[in-house]
C-alpha positions as CSV (number, residue, x, y, z in Angstrom):
1,M,0.0,0.0,0.0
2,R,2.9,2.3,0.8
3,Q,4.5,1.7,-2.6
4,I,1.2,2.6,-4.4
5,I,0.9,5.9,-2.5
6,L,4.6,6.6,-3.1
7,Y,4.3,5.9,-6.9
8,G,1.1,8.0,-7.0
9,L,2.9,10.9,-5.4
10,I,5.9,10.6,-7.7
11,L,3.7,10.4,-10.8
12,G,1.6,13.4,-9.6
13,L,4.8,15.4,-9.0
14,L,6.1,14.5,-12.4
15,L,2.8,15.5,-14.0
16,V,3.0,18.9,-12.2
17,V,6.5,19.5,-13.4
18,M,5.6,18.6,-17.0
19,Q,2.6,21.0,-16.8
20,F,4.8,23.7,-15.4
21,F,7.3,23.4,-18.3
22,Q,4.5,23.2,-20.8
23,Y,2.9,26.4,-19.6
24,R,6.4,28.0,-19.4
25,L,6.9,27.1,-23.1
26,I,3.5,28.5,-24.0
27,F,4.3,31.8,-22.2
28,M,7.7,32.0,-23.9
29,Q,6.3,31.5,-27.3
30,H,3.4,33.9,-26.8
31,S,4.9,36.3,-24.2
32,E,4.0,39.3,-26.3
33,S,0.3,38.4,-26.4
34,V,0.3,37.6,-22.7
35,Y,1.9,40.9,-21.7
36,T,-0.4,42.8,-24.0
37,G,-3.4,41.1,-22.5
38,L,-2.2,41.9,-18.9
39,A,-1.6,45.5,-19.9
40,A,-5.1,45.7,-21.4
41,V,-6.6,44.2,-18.2
42,I,-4.7,46.7,-16.0
43,C,-5.7,49.7,-18.1
44,C,-9.3,48.5,-18.1
45,I,-9.4,48.3,-14.3
46,A,-7.6,51.7,-14.0
47,G,-10.2,53.2,-16.4
48,I,-13.1,51.8,-14.5
49,W,-11.7,53.0,-11.2
50,G,-10.9,56.5,-12.5
51,G,-14.3,56.8,-14.1
52,H,-16.0,55.8,-10.9
53,K,-14.0,58.4,-8.9
54,I,-14.7,61.2,-11.4
55,A,-18.4,60.3,-11.5
56,S,-18.7,60.3,-7.8
57,T,-17.0,63.8,-7.5
58,W,-19.4,65.1,-10.2
59,S,-22.5,63.7,-8.4
60,K,-21.3,65.3,-5.1
61,K,-20.9,68.7,-6.8
62,E,-24.5,68.4,-8.2
63,E,-25.9,67.6,-4.7
64,E,-24.2,70.5,-2.9
65,P,-26.5,73.4,-4.1
66,A,-29.5,71.5,-2.7
67,R,-27.8,71.2,0.6
68,L,-26.7,74.8,0.7
69,S,-30.2,76.2,0.3
70,L,-31.1,78.7,3.0
71,L,-33.9,78.1,5.5
72,P,-37.1,79.9,4.6
73,D,-38.5,82.7,6.6
74,E,-40.8,81.1,9.2
75,K,-43.0,84.2,9.6
76,V,-43.7,84.2,5.9
77,L,-44.5,80.5,5.9
78,V,-47.0,81.0,8.7
79,S,-48.6,84.1,7.3
80,L,-49.1,82.4,3.9
81,N,-50.1,79.1,5.5
82,I,-47.7,77.1,3.4
83,T,-47.3,73.6,4.6
84,P,-43.9,71.8,4.8
85,R,-44.9,69.5,1.9
86,E,-45.9,72.5,-0.3
87,L,-42.6,74.1,0.5
88,E,-40.8,71.0,-0.6
89,V,-42.8,71.0,-3.9
90,L,-42.0,74.7,-4.4
91,Q,-38.3,74.1,-3.8
92,L,-38.3,71.2,-6.4
93,I,-40.2,73.5,-8.8
94,A,-37.4,76.0,-8.3
95,Q,-34.8,73.3,-9.2
96,G,-36.6,72.9,-12.5
97,L,-38.2,69.5,-12.0
98,S,-41.4,68.6,-13.8
99,N,-44.5,67.4,-11.9
100,Q,-43.7,63.8,-12.7
101,E,-40.1,64.1,-11.5
102,I,-41.4,65.8,-8.3
103,A,-43.9,63.0,-7.8
104,T,-41.2,60.4,-8.2
105,R,-38.7,62.1,-5.9
106,L,-41.3,62.6,-3.1
107,F,-43.1,59.3,-3.6
108,L,-46.4,61.0,-4.3
109,S,-49.0,60.6,-7.1
110,L,-49.0,63.0,-9.9
111,N,-52.4,64.4,-8.9
112,T,-51.1,65.1,-5.4
113,V,-48.2,67.1,-6.8
114,K,-50.6,69.0,-9.0
115,T,-52.8,69.8,-6.0
116,H,-49.8,71.0,-4.0
117,T,-48.6,73.1,-6.9
118,S,-52.1,74.6,-7.3
119,N,-52.2,75.4,-3.5
120,V,-48.8,77.1,-3.7
121,F,-49.8,79.1,-6.7
122,S,-53.0,80.3,-5.0
123,K,-51.2,81.1,-1.7
124,L,-48.5,83.1,-3.5
125,D,-51.2,84.6,-5.8
126,V,-49.4,83.7,-9.0
127,Q,-50.4,81.9,-12.3
128,R,-47.1,80.2,-13.5
129,R,-44.1,78.4,-12.1
130,T,-41.7,81.2,-13.0
131,Q,-43.9,83.7,-11.1
132,A,-44.0,81.4,-8.1
133,I,-40.2,81.1,-8.1
134,Q,-39.7,84.8,-8.4
135,K,-42.2,85.7,-5.7
136,A,-40.9,82.9,-3.3
137,K,-37.4,84.4,-3.7
138,E,-38.7,87.9,-3.0
139,L,-40.4,86.6,0.1
140,G,-37.3,84.7,1.3
141,L,-38.8,81.2,0.9
142,L,-36.1,80.1,-1.5
143,G,-32.3,80.5,-1.1
């Protein structure tokens, strides 16, 4: 039994050595292709990593203006009876979002967004989005 295991180990080791030299021969014959492939893989990984870093810095820059918006004047909010949700809708209108985009962002139905928009227009006594944004800035509701 010992001899069988010993012969098996020797044959396995011999097989490993033969495979090593066969792969070495392949790499020597095709070394240019192998190195070109490795360089391509490294460049691809570096490109993906760099693109991810650049995209993340761009998305951070786009989010900053929304975070830097000034707090609205509380007295004006109370005097006009504007609810927090209506103020959110007004701020998103000022960012240039459509009703559908506002609905998606706030997890509301399109009709609810239209109702809030209508309420904001009536409370600010305006007819259009541009007028609402202008009046809200004048009153200190938008930064």
